[in-house]
C-alpha positions in Angstrom: -13.1 -11.5 -3.0 -10.2 -9.3 -3.9 -8.3 -8.3 -0.8 -6.6 -4.9 -0.5 -4.5 -3.8 2.5 -4.2 0.0 3.1 -1.3 1.1 5.4 -1.2 4.7 6.4 -0.8 6.5 9.7 -3.4 9.1 8.7 -6.8 7.8 9.6 -8.6 10.0 7.0 -6.5 8.4 4.2 -7.2 4.9 5.4 -10.9 5.6 5.8 -11.2 7.3 2.4 -9.5 4.5 0.5 -11.3 1.8 2.5 -14.6 3.4 1.7 -13.8 3.9 -2.0 -12.6 0.3 -2.6 -15.3 -1.3 -0.4 -17.9 0.3 -2.7 -16.2 -1.4 -5.6 -16.5 -4.9 -4.0 -13.0 -5.1 -2.6 -12.3 -6.6 0.8 -10.3 -3.8 2.4 -8.1 -4.2 5.4 -6.4 -1.2 7.1 -3.4 -0.8 9.3 -2.1 2.4 11.0 1.5 1.3 11.2 4.0 -1.2 9.9 3.7 -3.7 12.7 -0.1 -4.1 12.2 0.4 -4.2 8.4 2.8 -7.1 8.7 0.5 -9.0 11.0 -2.5 -8.5 8.7 -0.5 -9.2 5.5 0.8 -12.5 6.9 -2.6 -13.6 8.2 -4.7 -12.4 5.2 -2.3 -12.5 2.2 -3.8 -9.5 0.3 -3.2 -9.4 -3.4 -2.4 -5.7 -3.3 -0.9 -3.5 -0.6 -1.0 0.3 -0.6 1.5 1.7 1.8 2.6 5.1 2.9 6.3 5.8 3.1 6.5 8.0 6.2 4.9 6.5 9.3 5.5 6.3 13.0 7.5 3.4 14.2 8.4 1.6 11.0 9.0 3.6 7.9 7.6 2.5 4.6 10.9 1.5 3.2 11.5 -1.0 6.0 7.9 -2.2 5.6 8.3 -2.4 1.9 11.4 -4.6 2.2 9.8 -6.9 4.7 6.6 -7.3 2.6 8.6 -7.9 -0.6 10.5 -10.8 1.1 7.5 -12.2 3.0 4.8 -11.9 0.3 6.6 -11.8 -3.0 3.4 -12.4 -4.9 1.7 -9.3 -3.5 1.6 -6.2 -5.6 3.0 -3.2 -3.6 1.9 0.3 -4.3 3.9 3.1 -2.6 2.1 6.4 -1.7 4.1 9.4 -0.4 3.8 13.1 0.2 7.6 13.4 -0.2 8.8 14.3 -3.7 12.3 13.2 -3.2 14.1 11.5 -6.1 16.6 9.8 -3.6 13.7 8.3 -1.6 12.0 7.0 -4.8 15.3 5.5 -6.0 15.9 3.7 -2.7 12.3 2.4 -2.8 12.8 1.3 -6.4 15.8 -0.7 -5.4 13.7 -2.6 -2.9 11.0 -3.0 -5.4 7.5 -1.7 -5.8 4.9 -2.2 -8.4 3.5 1.4 -8.6 4.2 4.8 -7.0 1.9 7.6 -6.3 2.4 11.0 -4.7 -0.1 12.5 -2.3 -2.7 13.7 -2.7 -3.5 10.3 -4.2 -5.3 10.5 -7.5 -8.0 8.1 -6.5 -9.2 7.1 -10.0 -5.6 6.4 -11.2 -5.0 4.4 -8.0 -8.2 2.5 -8.7 -7.2 1.7 -12.3 -3.8 0.5 -11.1 -5.3 -1.7 -8.4 -7.9 -3.2 -10.8 -5.1 -3.9 -13.3 -3.2 -5.8 -10.7 -6.2 -8.0 -9.8 -7.0 -8.6 -13.5 -3.6 -9.9 -14.5 
């Protein structure tokens, strides 16, 4: 099964995305913070990781950098509520595969996730 990891400190966001993708036959793992995300990512090797930028403990840019180096084959989708060109530019320098602003357009996110698993 296609494995997707959702990392967000907002429980409602994690639950909504987990429910949506589970109904579409994805194996969905969730993490409330960067430390748990790294543990799950290394143990489970998800094909796609959806991660929030602003989280308690470890911000998404630090997590993005670690995931990019530890799991270079994973596709990384950044989700943020902050519409800041400097933040997006810094994240782009680290390297992401897709970028969405909150509220997440769920069908667009679904299409992007599906395209990553179908390539």
